[in-house]
Structure formats: C-alpha cells, structure tokens
C-alpha positions as CSV (number, residue, x, y, z in Angstrom):
1,M,-0.3,0.4,0.5
2,F,1.0,3.5,-0.7
3,E,3.3,3.1,-3.1
4,G,3.5,6.7,-4.7
5,L,4.0,7.9,-0.9
6,R,6.4,5.4,0.4
7,E,8.8,7.6,-2.4
8,R,7.5,10.2,-2.2
9,L,8.5,9.9,1.3
10,Q,12.4,8.0,0.1
11,T,13.1,11.4,-1.9
12,A,12.4,14.1,0.7
13,R,14.4,11.6,2.8
14,A,17.5,12.1,0.9
15,R,16.4,15.8,-0.2
16,I,16.7,17.0,3.6
17,G,20.0,14.3,4.5
18,S,21.3,16.2,1.6
19,S,20.7,19.3,3.4
20,I,22.5,18.3,6.6
21,Q,25.5,17.0,5.0
22,A,26.0,20.2,3.3
23,V,26.0,21.6,6.9
24,A,28.2,19.0,8.4
25,A,30.5,19.0,5.3
26,P,32.7,21.8,6.1
27,Q,32.9,21.3,10.2
28,K,34.6,17.9,9.1
29,E,37.2,19.7,6.5
30,H,38.4,21.5,9.9
31,G,39.5,18.3,11.9
32,E,37.9,14.9,12.9
33,A,37.2,14.5,17.2
34,P,39.4,12.8,18.8
35,G,39.5,9.4,18.6
36,L,37.0,9.5,15.2
37,P,38.2,7.5,12.1
38,A,39.0,10.2,9.0
39,Q,35.4,10.9,6.6
40,P,37.1,11.4,3.0
41,L,35.2,13.5,2.1
42,H,35.0,12.2,-2.1
43,S,34.7,9.1,-3.0
44,S,33.3,6.4,-5.4
45,A,30.7,5.2,-2.9
46,T,26.6,6.6,-4.2
47,F,25.4,9.3,-2.4
48,A,23.2,7.6,-0.5
49,D,26.0,5.7,0.8
50,K,27.8,9.0,1.8
51,V,24.4,10.0,3.6
52,K,24.0,6.2,5.3
53,T,27.8,6.3,6.8
54,F,28.3,9.7,7.7
55,V,28.8,10.8,11.0
56,I,28.5,14.1,11.9
57,D,31.2,14.4,15.4
58,R,31.1,18.2,15.9
59,E,28.2,20.0,17.4
60,L,26.2,21.1,14.3
61,I,23.7,24.2,14.0
62,I,20.9,23.9,10.8
63,T,19.5,27.2,10.2
64,D,16.4,27.9,8.5
65,S,17.8,28.7,5.4
66,E,19.4,25.7,5.2
67,L,16.6,23.4,5.5
68,A,14.3,25.4,3.4
69,G,15.2,23.7,0.1
70,A,14.1,19.9,2.0
71,L,11.2,21.3,3.6
72,S,8.9,22.9,0.4
73,D,10.4,19.7,-0.9
74,L,8.7,17.1,1.3
75,E,5.5,19.8,1.5
76,I,5.0,19.5,-2.3
77,M,5.7,15.8,-2.2
78,L,2.9,15.6,0.4
79,L,0.4,17.4,-1.3
80,E,0.3,15.7,-4.3
81,S,0.1,12.4,-2.7
82,D,-3.7,13.6,-1.4
83,V,-2.6,14.9,2.3
84,A,-4.8,17.3,3.7
85,L,-3.6,21.1,4.1
86,T,-3.1,21.5,7.8
87,V,-1.6,18.3,7.9
88,T,1.6,18.3,5.7
89,D,1.9,21.9,7.4
90,A,1.8,19.6,10.9
91,I,4.6,17.3,9.4
92,V,6.3,19.8,7.5
93,G,6.4,22.2,11.0
94,H,7.3,19.5,13.1
95,V,10.3,18.1,11.6
96,K,11.7,22.1,11.2
97,R,11.2,22.6,15.2
98,D,13.7,19.3,15.2
99,L,16.1,20.2,12.9
100,V,16.2,24.0,12.4
101,G,17.9,26.0,15.1
102,S,19.0,23.2,18.1
103,H,22.8,22.7,19.3
104,R,23.1,18.9,17.8
105,R,26.7,16.2,19.5
106,I,25.1,13.2,17.3
107,G,27.2,10.0,16.7
108,Q,24.8,8.5,14.4
109,S,23.7,8.1,10.7
110,V,22.9,11.9,9.0
111,D,20.3,9.3,7.9
112,A,19.2,8.5,11.1
113,L,18.3,11.1,12.0
114,V,15.9,11.8,9.1
115,V,14.8,9.1,9.9
116,G,13.6,9.5,13.6
117,T,12.4,12.9,12.5
118,L,10.4,12.2,10.0
119,R,9.4,9.2,12.0
120,R,8.1,11.7,15.3
121,A,6.6,13.8,12.2
122,L,3.8,11.0,11.2
123,L,3.2,9.7,14.4
124,D,2.2,12.3,15.7
125,V,0.1,13.2,13.2
126,L,-1.5,9.2,12.5
127,G,-2.6,8.8,16.5
128,K,-2.8,6.3,18.3
129,G,-5.2,4.0,16.1
130,F,-8.3,2.1,17.7
131,D,-8.4,-2.0,19.6
132,L,-11.4,-3.1,19.1
133,S,-11.1,-5.8,20.5
134,E,-9.9,-4.4,24.0
135,Y,-12.8,-2.1,23.4
136,I,-15.0,-4.8,23.6
137,R,-14.0,-6.3,26.8
138,S,-14.0,-3.8,28.5
139,H,-17.6,-2.2,28.2
140,E,-20.6,-3.9,28.9
141,R,-22.4,-5.8,25.9
142,P,-24.0,-5.7,23.4
143,V,-21.6,-3.3,22.4
144,K,-23.6,-2.1,20.0
145,I,-21.8,-0.3,16.5
146,L,-23.9,1.6,13.4
147,F,-21.9,2.2,10.6
148,T,-22.5,5.2,8.5
149,G,-20.9,6.0,5.6
150,V,-21.4,7.0,1.9
151,N,-22.9,5.3,-1.1
152,G,-20.7,2.4,-2.7
153,T,-18.0,2.6,-0.2
154,G,-18.2,-0.9,0.7
155,K,-20.0,-0.3,4.2
156,T,-22.2,-3.3,4.0
157,T,-18.8,-5.2,3.4
158,T,-17.2,-3.5,5.7
159,V,-19.9,-4.9,8.3
160,A,-19.5,-8.4,7.3
161,K,-15.4,-8.0,7.8
162,V,-15.8,-6.5,11.2
163,G,-18.3,-9.3,11.8
164,A,-15.7,-12.1,10.9
165,F,-12.7,-10.1,12.2
166,L,-14.9,-10.0,15.9
167,K,-15.5,-13.8,15.3
168,K,-12.0,-15.1,14.7
169,Q,-11.0,-13.3,18.2
170,G,-13.7,-15.4,19.7
171,F,-16.8,-13.1,20.0
172,T,-20.6,-14.0,19.3
173,V,-21.6,-11.5,16.7
174,V,-25.1,-10.3,14.7
175,I,-25.9,-8.0,12.2
176,G,-28.6,-5.3,12.0
177,A,-29.9,-5.1,8.3
178,G,-30.7,-1.3,8.7
179,D,-30.4,-0.9,5.0
180,T,-34.2,-0.6,4.1
181,Y,-34.4,1.4,1.2
182,R,-31.5,0.3,-1.3
183,A,-32.7,-2.6,-4.2
184,G,-31.0,-5.4,-2.7
185,A,-29.2,-4.6,0.3
186,I,-30.9,-6.3,3.0
187,E,-30.1,-9.3,0.1
188,Q,-27.0,-8.6,0.2
189,I,-26.3,-7.8,3.9
190,D,-27.7,-11.8,4.0
191,V,-26.1,-13.9,1.6
192,H,-22.8,-11.7,3.5
193,A,-23.8,-12.9,6.7
194,E,-24.9,-17.2,6.1
195,R,-21.4,-17.0,4.4
196,I,-19.6,-16.1,7.8
197,G,-22.0,-17.9,10.2
198,I,-23.6,-15.0,11.9
199,K,-27.3,-14.6,12.8
200,I,-29.0,-11.1,11.1
201,I,-32.0,-9.6,11.6
202,Q,-34.2,-8.4,9.0
203,H,-37.5,-7.0,8.2
204,Q,-39.3,-6.5,4.8
205,Q,-37.8,-3.8,2.7
206,G,-39.0,-0.6,3.1
207,A,-39.0,-0.9,6.6
208,D,-38.4,1.4,9.7
209,P,-34.7,1.1,10.5
210,S,-34.8,2.2,13.4
211,A,-37.2,-0.4,14.4
212,V,-34.7,-2.9,13.0
213,L,-32.1,-2.5,15.1
214,F,-34.0,-1.9,17.8
215,D,-34.9,-5.2,17.3
216,A,-31.5,-6.7,17.0
217,V,-30.5,-5.2,20.1
218,Q,-33.6,-6.5,22.1
219,Y,-32.1,-9.9,20.1
220,A,-28.3,-9.5,21.7
221,I,-29.3,-8.3,24.8
222,S,-31.9,-11.7,25.3
223,H,-29.9,-14.4,23.9
224,K,-26.4,-13.0,25.7
225,I,-24.7,-11.4,22.5
226,D,-21.4,-9.4,23.0
227,V,-21.7,-7.3,20.1
228,V,-24.2,-5.8,17.6
229,L,-23.6,-4.8,14.2
230,A,-25.9,-2.0,12.5
231,D,-25.8,-1.2,8.9
232,T,-27.2,1.9,7.8
233,A,-28.1,3.0,4.3
234,G,-25.1,5.1,2.1
235,R,-25.9,9.0,2.3
236,L,-25.2,12.1,1.5
237,H,-23.7,14.8,3.8
238,T,-25.5,17.0,2.3
239,K,-29.3,14.4,2.2
240,A,-30.9,16.7,5.1
241,N,-33.9,14.1,5.0
242,L,-31.3,10.8,5.4
243,M,-29.1,12.9,7.6
244,N,-32.1,13.5,9.8
245,Q,-32.8,10.2,9.9
246,L,-29.8,8.5,11.1
247,E,-29.9,10.4,13.9
248,K,-33.3,9.0,14.7
249,I,-31.7,5.9,14.4
250,R,-28.7,7.0,16.5
251,R,-31.5,8.2,19.4
252,V,-33.0,4.1,19.4
253,M,-30.3,2.5,19.0
254,K,-28.2,3.7,21.5
255,P,-24.5,3.1,19.7
256,D,-20.9,2.7,21.2
257,L,-19.6,3.5,19.1
258,I,-20.4,5.2,16.0
259,V,-18.4,3.9,12.9
260,Y,-17.5,6.9,10.0
261,V,-17.3,4.5,6.3
262,D,-15.2,6.3,3.5
263,E,-12.7,5.1,-0.2
264,A,-8.9,6.0,0.4
265,V,-9.2,6.5,-2.7
266,A,-11.0,9.1,-2.4
267,G,-8.9,12.1,-0.3
268,N,-9.3,14.6,1.3
269,D,-12.9,14.3,-0.1
270,A,-12.9,11.8,2.6
271,I,-12.3,14.1,5.4
272,V,-14.0,16.5,4.6
273,R,-17.3,14.3,4.9
274,A,-16.0,12.8,7.9
275,A,-16.1,16.5,9.2
276,E,-20.2,16.3,7.8
277,F,-20.8,13.7,9.6
278,D,-19.2,13.9,12.5
279,K,-21.0,17.1,12.6
280,T,-24.5,16.1,11.9
281,V,-24.4,13.0,14.1
282,G,-21.5,12.2,15.2
283,A,-18.6,10.0,15.1
284,D,-16.0,8.2,17.3
285,V,-13.5,5.9,14.4
286,V,-13.4,5.7,11.2
287,V,-12.8,2.7,8.5
288,L,-11.4,3.5,5.4
289,T,-12.0,0.5,2.3
290,K,-9.5,-0.4,-1.0
291,A,-6.4,0.4,0.8
292,D,-5.0,-1.9,-1.3
293,M,-5.6,0.3,-4.2
294,D,-4.8,3.8,-2.9
295,S,-0.8,4.3,-3.9
296,R,-1.0,8.5,-2.4
297,G,-1.8,7.5,0.7
298,G,-3.5,11.0,1.8
299,A,-6.8,9.7,3.2
300,A,-5.0,6.7,5.5
301,I,-2.3,9.8,6.4
302,S,-4.6,12.0,6.9
303,I,-7.8,11.3,8.6
304,A,-7.1,11.2,12.2
305,H,-5.1,14.5,12.7
306,T,-8.1,16.3,10.8
307,I,-11.1,15.5,12.2
308,G,-9.3,14.0,15.9
309,K,-11.1,10.4,15.1
310,P,-9.2,7.9,15.0
311,L,-8.8,5.0,12.5
312,M,-9.8,1.4,13.3
313,F,-9.6,-0.8,10.2
314,L,-8.2,-0.5,6.5
315,G,-9.9,-2.5,3.8
316,T,-7.3,-3.8,1.7
317,G,-9.1,-6.3,-0.5
318,Q,-12.5,-8.4,-1.6
319,A,-12.3,-11.3,1.0
320,Y,-13.9,-11.5,4.8
321,D,-10.3,-11.7,5.4
322,D,-9.5,-8.6,3.9
323,I,-9.1,-6.2,7.0
324,M,-6.5,-4.6,9.1
325,P,-6.5,-2.8,12.4
326,F,-4.6,0.5,11.1
327,S,-1.3,0.4,13.3
328,P,0.9,3.2,13.7
329,H,3.8,2.4,14.0
330,A,3.4,-0.1,11.1
331,V,2.2,2.6,8.3
332,V,5.8,4.7,9.3
333,E,8.2,1.1,8.8
334,E,5.9,1.1,5.1
335,L,6.3,4.5,4.0
336,L,10.4,5.0,5.9
337,G,11.6,0.8,6.3
338,D,14.1,-0.4,3.8
339,G,12.7,-3.4,2.4
C-alpha cells in the first residue's frame, strides 16, 4: 500500500539528508574529533551510501535557510500524495522544529537522524489507532456499533468483514440489516451473514431502519450476544432527510460506537465528508476501504489528525479476511523502511 507516498518520502528523506550533509561537511574539513576515524569527503561511494554512513561528531547547528529548500520539497511531495494541508503543515512544522536551530552533537548517521525526525512527525499526526477487541472487552455487553458512510464506499461489506474479524477474536455477533431502502441491500447483507456464520436481524424492504436495529439490540440482550453490528443506508452529508433519519437511528439504538466508512482512494474528499458526518450525527472511529488501491495514502495519513477521530481498520481487498487493524507504527515502518 501507499507506494506513491513511500517513494516521495524516500526522496524527501534523501533531500533533507543532503541539506544536513552540506552543513556538516565544512566542519569535517577542519579536522576530526579525537578518537574518531577520518571520513573522506570525496569517494566513489554513492550519495545514498554517504548519507547513511556520514557521522556527525561535532556540534552542529542547522539554520532555517539551509533546510528551507528541502522542507519546501517535502511539503510539495506530501500535498501531491493527497495529504491534507493542515496535516502537511503539521509534518513539515514538526521536522523544522526538530532539526532547525538546535545544537547537536550526534554519533549517528545523517540518514538515521532524518528518519528519526520523519518517524516522529508521522506518528504525531497518525494518532494511536483504535483497538476494537480491547474496547469490547472493557465495555458492557452488548456493544452496539453503528456503521455510517457514503453510498458505494463498501460499508455493507465492511460490516461483514468486521463481523468475521470479531468472530475470530472469540466474540458472538449479530448483524442488524438497517439498510432497508436500497434495492438488494437486505439480500446482500443476508448473503454475507450466511457466509460468515453470523445471525442477522432483518425486516422487509422499506421498513423503518430504527425498528430493525432496535430488534437487533433486543435480540442481542436476550441471547447474551457480545456485539451488535448495525448496517445503515449509504447517504450523502448534503441530504438532510437521510441525515435526519440517521439521527433517529442514533436516538433509538443508542450506539456505543459510530463508525464512519469511506474509501481511501477518495483522498481529501473522504476527510471533508467525515468531518461533515461527525458534525451531523457524530463519529467515533473511521474505517477506510480500498486502501490496497490507494498508492497516494493521503487519506490514511490525514484523517485522524484532521477530524480528531482514530482510524480503526483499513480494507485491503475483497475477501472477508482483507481487513487490517490500523497500526500507526506499522504504517510508518512501511513508509520509511528500506525493505
């Protein structure tokens, strides 16, 4: 995933390293610190090798002007990857604060210095993720989870994937078929539920979705089910009547978690829509589908920081197992690793 963003960050990593190397090189020309071997300034080694092996052994001060070009490149590369402007500013600002103006005496390679700075900047905007299994274990059962989102983003399939995931974690699950308006929606979730072996509560097409989900909760209570997963009709945040209906569902069902589902490939549009849904009916966590198709990675990098809600899962394919708990550390290692 995120091949485009990874490639751009690797380029930015080398560019920042080059700027620091340019600052450090004149100091090296005046002699090595006692006890450290001399490092040749000119050799047949590649630039990447030089950056990775160059050791800063004296105090180093990097100025704003010396790093300005590299930071400008980083900003452009992030924006080209659909990283939201506020998140781009946060990452660039973090790198600038970490590197500019500080007195350093470092026994590490320039590359390690740069990677450490970028890693801290990315982790700062990615948030902590959300451990759904731990949340369920620590809350009164049944835990009621309401799924919302835009038409065509894979919300119903995500409900099934989360159900399969929780079943493997040892939880009992019931699904409420709250999308009662879209033609074929009840049949779709019914097929999913049968395939993964989970009970489904459904009414006829056109029924009040609030009534369906109320019945799903009552079934879970009477049968001591751990989790209720409530599917709803996809809707746009600009459609007032549909959003009002979702508000009614929220009042009747009283969900413990509201999950906003959108596509990673939607980029900044997903971020804008998530913010609007949060303002209208609330959202506690986010799931991004089609992350395997998103080479840019901007939405996954941006959404938690921008709307202040953790990213819980990434959808990575069509199979029921193709859902990945979001791990900020794993994403950062993928973006900055050498493998």
